[in-house]
C-alpha positions, -999 to 999 in steps of 0.1 A, spaced: -151 -225 -293 -172 -243 -267 -209 -234 -263 -214 -212 -233 -248 -209 -215 -261 -177 -198 -261 -196 -165 -224 -203 -168 -217 -167 -176 -238 -155 -147 -220 -179 -123 -185 -168 -134 -195 -131 -132 -208 -136 -96 -176 -154 -87 -151 -130 -103 -169 -96 -106 -157 -94 -143 -180 -81 -171 -205 -103 -188 -188 -102 -222 -154 -109 -206 -168 -139 -187 -185 -153 -219 -153 -150 -238 -132 -165 -210 -155 -196 -208 -155 -199 -246 -117 -198 -248 -113 -224 -220 -140 -248 -231 -162 -240 -201 -135 -248 -175 -142 -224 -146 -107 -226 -131 -91 -219 -164 -116 -191 -172 -107 -174 -139 -70 -176 -148 -78 -163 -183 -96 -133 -168 -67 -127 -144 -41 -127 -172 -64 -105 -193 -64 -79 -165 -26 -80 -164 -25 -75 -202 -45 -44 -198 -25 -30 -169 -1 -10 -190 -13 25 -183 -30 30 -149 -31 68 -149 -66 81 -147 -80 47 -138 -102 47 -106 -94 24 -77 -126 24 -57 -128 -13 -47 -105 -30 -22 -102 -41 14 -98 -27 49 -70 -47 65 -61 -50 101 -32 -61 123 -29 -63 160 5 -69 177 4 -83 212 -28 -65 220 -8 -33 223 -5 -19 187 -34 -20 163 -37 -9 126 -66 -4 102 -57 4 66 -78 9 35 -61 -4 3 -79 2 -30 -79 -16 -63 -101 -13 -94 -124 -44 -92 -139 -66 -66 -124 -96 -85 -89 -84 -75 -100 -76 -40 -107 -113 -35 -73 -122 -50 -50 -139 -24 -20 -118 -36 -39 -86 -30 -52 -97 4 -16 -106 14 -4 -72 3 -30 -55 25 -20 -75 55 17 -67 49 10 -30 46 -9 -31 79 20 -48 96 45 -23 81 24 5 95 25 -11 129 63 -14 128 73 18 111 46 42 125 42 66 95 22 97 100 9 102 65 3 80 34 21 103 10 40 136 11 12 156 -4 -7 152 28 19 170 49 6 204 58 26 234 47 30 248 82 41 213 95 68 212 68 79 248 75 83 239 112 105 210 102 126 232 80 130 258 107 140 231 132 167 219 107 179 255 101 184 259 138 204 227 139 225 238 110 232 271 128 243 252 159 265 230 139 282 261 124 273 253 88 277 283 64 243 299 58 249 300 21 247 262 21 216 258 42 191 257 13 210 230 -5 214 209 27 177 214 35 167 196 3 182 164 16 169 170 51 133 174 38 137 143 17 148 124 48 118 138 67 94 124 41 111 90 43 105 90 80 68 101 81 52 92 48 42 56 43 50 53 5 84 69 11 95 47 39 119 18 34 99 -15 33 105 -34 65 108 -67 47 133 -54 22 152 -21 30 165 -18 -5 131 -6 -18 105 18 -6 69 9 2 56 28 -28 80 8 -51 68 -24 -35 32 -15 -41 39 -6 -78 56 -40 -83 26 -58 -68 2 -37 -89 21 -48 -121 19 -84 -110 -18 -83 -101 -27 -62 -131 -46 -33 -116 -40 1 -101 -35 -2 -63 -33 26 -38 -33 30 -1 -60 55 7 -58 59 45 -49 43 78 -51 46 115 -26 33 140 -34 28 177 -9 22 205 -18 15 241 -9 44 263 2 66 235 3 102 248 4 91 284 37 96 302 52 62 309 83 41 306 93 40 269 91 6 252 104 2 217 72 -15 204 78 -5 168 112 -23 168 95 -54 182 69 -54 155 95 -48 128 115 -78 140 84 -100 139 76 -88 104 111 -94 92 109 -130 103 75 -136 87 
């Protein structure tokens, strides 16, 4: 193994955010080549990524996207280390999630955030619709299971179909990226702004416009 100085270890640690011992071993294994040492650390992170349960994702980025000056999104996406937060693949993921939010207009990150009374109102609305349609009351509960699932797919980010690939959900896409990057990744929160939202005006389908733009990206 090549001799590694404390200065080299310090420099690699500052650049990657990895631990001192990991940086020292990476440099030793790659004969002091910084680029190869960074790659070694990245692969090491992937090797350790088998079980992410219980691991804390407290680093990350706040991403933003503005479409035509009329729709704006801020989203916080977390990872485990500052090293990964500087990873171009992670940064691209954050940008794409922000663009998806602009296009699909979710109301929540995940279904656990939907308030009980909000969900009950949705169920009641669906019951009224089933009654109007003349569906047998004995079948309502079974039908409602699917209706509630559809509701989650409409309003919860991770349950929505990914605008760039409607064969997978956003949550599945994030899981795939997390496996590739090698760390636990989670969307924590977001806020979406739309000019004139809540003001009575002529309806423009801005979400469809954004979705079309993202699909062409």
